[in-house]
C-alpha distance (Angstrom), angle and dihedral (degrees) to the residues before:
residue distance angle dihedral
M1 . . .
P2 3.84 . .
K3 3.76 117.8 .
T4 3.83 113.1 -110.9
T5 3.77 127.6 -148.2
G6 3.79 95.0 -151.4
R7 3.77 92.8 -110.3
E8 3.82 90.7 86.5
K9 3.80 87.9 60.1
T10 3.79 90.1 54.6
H11 3.79 96.5 49.3
P12 3.79 128.9 4.6
N13 3.82 91.7 -138.0
E14 3.77 98.4 55.0
N15 3.77 94.2 166.9
A16 3.80 96.0 46.7
F17 3.80 95.6 80.9
P18 3.81 136.0 48.6
V19 3.76 117.1 -75.1
G20 3.79 108.5 -108.6
L21 3.80 95.9 37.2
S22 3.82 104.9 139.1
G23 3.78 124.6 -107.1
P24 3.81 93.1 -115.8
A25 3.81 90.4 51.8
L26 3.81 91.4 49.0
R27 3.80 90.8 48.6
A28 3.84 89.9 49.5
L29 3.79 89.7 54.3
A30 3.82 92.1 46.6
H31 3.81 90.9 48.3
A32 3.79 89.9 52.5
G33 3.79 91.3 50.0
I34 3.83 93.2 -113.7
S35 3.78 107.0 148.0
S36 3.79 103.5 164.3
M37 3.77 143.2 32.8
Q38 3.82 88.9 -116.0
A39 3.83 89.3 59.2
L40 3.81 89.2 57.7
T41 3.82 90.1 68.9
R42 3.81 87.6 76.1
Y43 3.81 91.2 61.6
T44 3.80 133.1 74.4
R45 3.79 126.2 -137.7
A46 3.82 87.4 -106.0
D47 3.79 91.0 53.3
L48 3.81 90.1 55.2
A49 3.78 93.8 43.7
A50 3.80 89.6 55.3
M51 3.82 91.3 58.7
H52 3.79 114.4 101.7
G53 3.81 106.6 -115.2
M54 3.77 96.9 22.0
G55 3.77 112.7 112.9
P56 3.80 136.2 177.6
K57 3.79 93.8 -90.2
G58 3.80 92.3 52.7
I59 3.77 92.3 47.9
Q60 3.80 90.6 49.6
M61 3.82 91.0 50.5
L62 3.80 91.1 50.8
E63 3.82 92.7 46.4
E64 3.79 91.3 50.2
A65 3.81 92.4 48.3
L66 3.81 91.0 48.5
A67 3.83 91.1 48.9
G68 3.80 89.6 50.5
S69 3.79 89.4 60.0
G70 3.82 94.6 43.0
H71 3.81 95.8 -100.8
A72 3.78 136.4 109.2
L73 3.76 142.6 -168.9
R74 3.78 115.0 -88.5
S75 3.83 113.9 -84.9
G76 3.77 121.8 -112.5
G77 3.75 136.0 35.1
């Protein structure tokens, strides 16, 4: 059986999101069915903020990671 780091248990796509994103934020993404950074482009900052477990630091980390790849959260909301 493969050794797990604990992060896999928090989100099935452990490498899809920035390292350092909290467990509650990863669980919020998993609960919403968000499995990739690209999928985040369909959501607004307000959508993420409304997710239980997603805080301002997590949103900022995700926004910075998206910006680093030339993407952004959806405008509005």
